[in-house]
C-alpha positions as CSV (number, residue, x, y, z in Angstrom):
1,M,61.9,-46.7,-192.6
2,N,59.4,-45.1,-190.3
3,Q,58.4,-41.8,-192.0
4,L,55.1,-41.5,-193.8
5,K,56.6,-39.2,-196.4
6,E,53.6,-38.7,-198.8
7,I,50.7,-39.0,-196.2
8,S,49.1,-35.7,-195.4
9,N,45.8,-36.6,-193.7
10,P,44.9,-38.5,-190.5
11,R,42.8,-41.1,-192.4
12,K,45.7,-42.3,-194.5
13,E,48.1,-42.2,-191.5
14,H,45.7,-44.4,-189.6
15,I,45.5,-46.9,-192.5
16,A,49.3,-47.0,-192.8
17,E,49.8,-47.4,-189.1
18,N,47.3,-50.3,-188.7
19,F,48.9,-52.1,-191.6
20,G,52.4,-51.4,-190.2
21,K,51.4,-53.0,-186.9
22,S,50.0,-56.1,-188.6
23,V,52.8,-57.0,-191.0
24,Q,53.6,-60.5,-189.8
25,H,50.0,-61.5,-189.1
26,Y,49.0,-60.2,-192.4
27,H,51.6,-62.2,-194.2
28,E,50.6,-65.4,-192.5
29,N,46.8,-65.0,-192.4
30,A,45.6,-62.8,-195.3
31,H,44.4,-65.9,-197.2
32,V,41.9,-64.1,-199.5
33,Q,44.4,-61.4,-200.4
34,K,47.0,-64.0,-201.2
35,Q,44.6,-66.0,-203.4
36,S,43.6,-62.9,-205.2
37,A,47.2,-62.0,-205.9
38,Q,47.7,-65.5,-207.5
39,R,44.7,-65.0,-209.7
40,L,45.8,-61.5,-210.6
41,L,49.2,-62.8,-211.7
42,A,47.6,-65.6,-213.7
43,S,45.4,-63.0,-215.5
44,L,48.6,-61.0,-216.3
45,K,50.5,-63.9,-218.0
46,P,48.7,-63.5,-221.4
47,W,49.6,-59.8,-221.5
48,T,53.3,-60.1,-220.8
49,G,54.3,-60.2,-224.5
50,I,52.4,-57.1,-225.5
51,I,53.0,-54.7,-222.7
52,P,55.1,-51.8,-224.0
53,S,58.6,-51.0,-222.8
54,G,59.0,-48.9,-219.7
55,P,59.1,-49.6,-215.9
56,I,56.5,-51.5,-214.0
57,L,54.8,-49.9,-211.0
58,E,53.3,-52.0,-208.2
59,I,50.9,-50.1,-205.9
60,G,50.3,-51.6,-202.5
61,C,52.9,-54.4,-202.4
62,G,51.8,-55.5,-198.9
63,T,54.1,-58.3,-197.9
64,G,54.9,-59.3,-201.4
65,F,52.1,-61.6,-202.7
66,V,52.2,-60.0,-206.1
67,T,55.8,-58.8,-206.1
68,R,57.5,-62.1,-206.5
69,G,55.3,-63.0,-209.4
70,L,56.4,-59.8,-211.2
71,Y,60.0,-60.9,-210.9
72,D,59.2,-64.2,-212.5
73,L,57.1,-62.7,-215.3
74,F,59.3,-59.8,-216.2
75,T,62.9,-60.9,-215.7
76,N,64.5,-57.8,-217.4
77,R,62.2,-54.9,-216.5
78,D,62.7,-52.2,-213.9
79,I,60.1,-52.6,-211.2
80,E,59.0,-49.9,-208.7
81,V,57.5,-51.6,-205.6
82,T,55.5,-49.2,-203.3
83,D,53.1,-49.3,-200.4
84,L,51.4,-46.7,-198.1
85,S,52.9,-48.5,-195.1
86,P,56.7,-48.2,-194.8
87,E,56.7,-51.3,-192.6
88,M,55.1,-53.2,-195.4
89,V,57.6,-51.9,-197.9
90,E,60.5,-53.0,-195.6
91,F,59.0,-56.4,-195.0
92,C,58.5,-57.0,-198.7
93,K,62.1,-55.8,-199.5
94,N,63.6,-58.1,-196.9
95,H,61.4,-61.2,-197.4
96,V,60.6,-61.6,-201.1
97,E,63.5,-63.4,-202.7
98,I,64.6,-62.0,-206.1
99,P,65.3,-65.0,-208.4
100,E,68.7,-65.3,-210.0
101,K,67.3,-65.1,-213.5
102,F,65.9,-61.6,-212.7
103,D,68.0,-59.0,-214.6
104,G,66.1,-55.8,-214.0
105,N,66.3,-53.2,-211.3
106,V,64.0,-53.1,-208.3
107,T,63.3,-50.1,-206.1
108,F,61.2,-50.1,-202.9
109,E,59.5,-46.9,-201.7
110,Q,56.7,-45.7,-199.4
111,R,54.2,-44.0,-201.7
112,D,50.5,-43.3,-201.5
113,G,48.9,-44.8,-204.6
114,E,45.8,-42.6,-204.2
115,F,47.8,-39.4,-204.8
116,L,50.5,-40.6,-207.2
117,Q,52.9,-38.0,-208.5
118,G,54.7,-39.0,-211.7
119,E,55.4,-38.5,-215.3
120,K,52.5,-39.1,-217.8
121,E,52.9,-41.9,-220.3
122,H,55.8,-43.4,-218.3
123,Y,54.9,-46.9,-217.2
124,G,54.3,-50.1,-219.3
125,L,52.3,-51.7,-216.5
126,I,50.7,-50.6,-213.3
127,I,49.4,-53.3,-211.0
128,S,47.6,-53.2,-207.8
129,G,46.2,-56.0,-205.6
130,F,43.5,-55.4,-203.1
131,V,44.3,-51.6,-202.7
132,A,41.6,-49.6,-204.5
133,Q,39.1,-50.0,-201.7
134,W,41.2,-47.7,-199.5
135,F,40.9,-44.8,-202.0
136,K,38.3,-42.2,-201.3
137,D,37.4,-42.1,-205.0
138,P,38.7,-45.4,-206.5
139,A,37.6,-44.7,-210.1
140,Y,39.2,-41.2,-210.1
141,S,42.5,-42.5,-208.6
142,M,42.7,-45.4,-211.1
143,G,41.8,-43.0,-213.9
144,R,44.9,-40.9,-213.0
145,M,47.0,-44.1,-213.1
146,L,45.8,-44.6,-216.7
147,E,47.4,-41.2,-217.6
148,M,50.7,-42.5,-216.4
149,L,50.7,-45.5,-218.7
150,K,52.4,-45.5,-222.1
151,P,50.1,-46.0,-225.1
152,G,49.4,-49.7,-225.1
153,G,50.1,-49.9,-221.4
154,L,48.1,-51.9,-219.0
155,L,46.5,-51.1,-215.6
156,L,45.6,-54.4,-213.8
157,A,43.9,-54.3,-210.4
158,S,41.9,-56.4,-208.0
159,F,39.8,-55.3,-205.1
160,P,36.9,-56.4,-202.9
161,G,33.6,-55.2,-204.4
162,Q,30.4,-53.9,-203.0
163,D,28.9,-57.3,-202.2
164,T,31.7,-58.3,-199.9
165,F,30.7,-59.4,-196.3
166,K,27.1,-59.9,-197.3
167,E,26.6,-62.2,-194.2
168,W,27.8,-59.5,-191.9
169,K,25.4,-57.0,-193.6
170,H,22.5,-59.5,-193.4
171,H,22.9,-60.1,-189.6
172,C,23.1,-56.3,-189.0
173,E,19.9,-55.9,-190.9
174,S,18.2,-58.7,-189.0
175,L,19.0,-57.0,-185.7
176,D,18.3,-53.5,-187.0
177,L,21.9,-52.5,-186.3
178,P,24.0,-50.3,-188.5
179,Y,26.5,-52.1,-190.8
180,T,29.9,-50.6,-189.8
181,G,32.1,-52.0,-192.6
182,N,33.6,-49.7,-195.1
183,E,31.9,-48.8,-198.3
184,L,33.6,-50.8,-201.1
185,P,34.0,-49.9,-204.8
186,D,31.0,-50.4,-207.0
187,T,32.1,-52.5,-210.0
188,E,29.7,-51.1,-212.6
189,E,30.5,-47.5,-211.6
190,M,34.3,-48.3,-211.8
191,V,34.1,-49.9,-215.2
192,I,31.9,-47.1,-216.7
193,K,34.2,-44.3,-215.4
194,L,37.4,-46.1,-216.5
195,S,35.9,-46.7,-220.0
196,V,35.8,-43.0,-220.7
197,G,38.6,-42.0,-223.1
198,P,41.1,-44.0,-225.2
199,V,41.0,-47.2,-223.1
200,Q,39.7,-50.7,-223.3
201,V,38.3,-52.1,-220.1
202,D,37.7,-55.8,-219.3
203,F,36.6,-57.1,-215.9
204,Y,35.8,-60.3,-214.0
205,E,34.1,-60.8,-210.7
206,D,33.7,-63.8,-208.4
207,H,32.9,-64.7,-204.8
208,V,35.2,-66.5,-202.5
209,T,34.6,-67.6,-198.9
210,D,36.7,-67.5,-195.8
211,E,35.8,-69.5,-192.7
212,F,36.3,-68.7,-189.0
213,E,35.6,-70.5,-185.8
214,N,33.1,-67.9,-184.7
215,A,32.2,-64.3,-185.3
216,T,34.7,-63.0,-182.7
217,A,37.5,-64.8,-184.6
218,F,36.3,-63.0,-187.8
219,F,36.4,-59.5,-186.3
220,R,39.8,-60.3,-184.6
221,H,41.1,-61.4,-188.0
222,L,40.1,-58.1,-189.6
223,K,41.9,-56.2,-186.8
224,K,45.0,-58.3,-186.8
225,T,45.5,-58.1,-190.5
226,G,45.2,-54.3,-190.4
227,V,42.0,-54.2,-192.6
228,S,39.6,-53.0,-189.9
229,T,40.4,-49.3,-190.2
230,N,37.0,-47.7,-190.2
231,Q,36.6,-45.0,-192.9
232,N,33.1,-43.9,-191.8
233,D,31.5,-42.5,-188.7
234,R,29.4,-45.6,-187.9
235,Q,30.5,-47.6,-184.9
236,L,28.7,-50.2,-182.7
237,S,28.6,-49.8,-179.0
238,S,30.1,-52.7,-177.0
239,S,26.6,-54.0,-176.2
240,E,25.6,-53.8,-179.8
241,L,28.7,-55.7,-180.9
242,R,28.0,-58.4,-178.3
243,Q,24.5,-58.7,-179.6
244,L,25.7,-59.1,-183.2
245,I,28.2,-61.7,-182.3
246,R,25.7,-63.7,-180.2
247,H,23.2,-63.7,-183.0
248,W,25.7,-64.6,-185.7
249,D,27.1,-67.5,-183.6
250,S,23.6,-68.8,-182.9
251,I,22.9,-68.9,-186.6
252,A,26.2,-70.6,-187.4
253,P,27.2,-72.8,-184.4
254,N,29.7,-74.7,-186.4
255,G,31.7,-71.7,-187.6
256,V,31.0,-68.6,-189.6
257,K,31.5,-68.2,-193.4
258,V,32.3,-64.8,-194.8
259,S,32.0,-64.0,-198.5
260,Y,34.3,-61.7,-200.5
261,H,33.2,-60.3,-203.8
262,T,36.4,-60.2,-205.7
263,V,36.8,-58.0,-208.7
264,F,39.6,-58.0,-211.3
265,I,39.9,-55.2,-213.8
266,A,42.2,-54.8,-216.8
267,A,42.3,-51.4,-218.4
268,K,44.5,-51.1,-221.5
269,R,45.4,-47.7,-223.1
270,D,44.9,-47.6,-226.8
271,D,48.1,-47.7,-228.8
């Protein structure tokens, strides 16, 4: 599985390739993403009895943090497991054990969740963990997903919000350096845009912290987990990056803490 079938632009190819190279490290070290997946599944449990019939679509399976939970919650549903990276799809397929009680059908496919092609009013549930931040227009792409839900269907998603990496931003501002992290979804904008039409939107946001030995370890972690793909034109020179790292380490000699603004959205189509 090495063909990027639905990817038609260099930006998406670059994202897929970086994740493809980082599969094993991501699986072992993407702690915030794994924690977010567990919370996403916990928020799904109260909905399981009211989701309409129809297949379930997972967008951005990664290494399977959400996928296994879907098997446990929906033992007799058809589940379509997808990701932009074919290597991630293959890893998920080979490493996430399907429990014996599962009596549905599972398919694995490389697909780009940002440009989904599919039948309207087809799915009972579409779920996506830490993926929307890679969409050029997250609210628009998720709005298209709502069209693919059956009446009463649920779109459930988590993503890092606009206040993620506030420490990184703060130190860049202190040094008058450009912040080179990617622009992340604005929660208020997302909720307002998804609320247009026959849909009920609920959301929850929180902050979680990850810790690293030093600033260098943090930036290496981003690269090794495949999430460092730069989607803007801002880059630091080598000397600017060294300046940032020295400053950050001097402020936090006992290790750096990095905040993630985690957002969970549930959008239910009216019956």
